N, C-alpha and C positions, 0 to 999 in steps of 0.2 A: 682112703684109697677108693678109686672108682670101681664099680662092678663091670665096666666096659673095657674092651681091649681093641687094639687096632684091627680093622677088618670086620668088626661087628656091624651088622645092618641094624639101623635104628629108625625110629619115628620121633620127630620133635613135635611135642604137643604143647602149644602155647597155653598159658594159664587160662585165658578166656575161653578155650575150647572145653574146659572142665573134663578132661580125660576122654573126650570123644574122638576116637581114632578116625572117624569119618568126617570130621569137621574140615571145611575147605582150606583152612589155614595150616593144617598139619603138613609137615615137610618130611619126605623120606630121603634117607641118605645112609652114610656109613662113617665109621670112626677112622680117623687117620692118625690121631695121637691123643695121649692123655698127659696132662701136666698138672700136678698137684690136684686140686679139686675141680678142674675144668676138662671138658671133653671137646676136642677139636674135630669137627665134622665137615664133610662135603655133602651137599644136597643136590638132588636131581632137578632138572627143569620140569615144570608142569606144562605140558602142551596139549590142549584139547582133551584133558582128562587122562592122558597117558604120560608115562615118564620117559624122558629121553636121557641123554648123557648128563654127566655132572654139570652144574651151572657154571663152575669155574675150575680150571686146572691150576690156578695160582694162589687162591686164597681159601683157607679153611675158616670156618665160622665157629666161634666159641659158644659152648652151651654148658649149663649146669646139669649134672647127672639127673637131678629130679625133674628135668624137663624132657627127658628121653625115656623111651622104652625099647627093649629089643623087639625088632619086627623084621622078619625076613620077607623081602619083596622082589629080589632079583636072584638069579643063580649066583652062588658064592664065587664061582670062577670069574664071572664078569666083574664083581666087586674087586677081587684080587688083581685082575688085569688093570682096572682103573687106578688102584693104589700104586701099582708098579709104574704105570704111565706117568702119574703125577710125580712120583719120586724121581723118575728118570728125567722128566722135563725140568724139574725144579732143582736138580742136582742136590738131592735131599740133604738138608742141613737144618737142624732144629735149633733156632736161636732162643727158644723159650727155656731150654734146660740149663 
């Protein structure tokens, strides 16, 4: 079972970044679902070195838990609102379960 839960703020650290949170390929986002040994996340746009809204409101990205760390980067109420918006827009139905 994953150590992550829906709403957790995370950083995806690709293997070639070797654990470096400041590597330019690190992605910041949040967890929207966990199914078996996979964590489904949404990631933020990187625009000029700052984070804007989620890259997509319609597609989560699948990650293995060992590629993620807990990392708070936004006020939690903003993340909660984003999840609520995503679920409302998509008529939340999880086909993976």
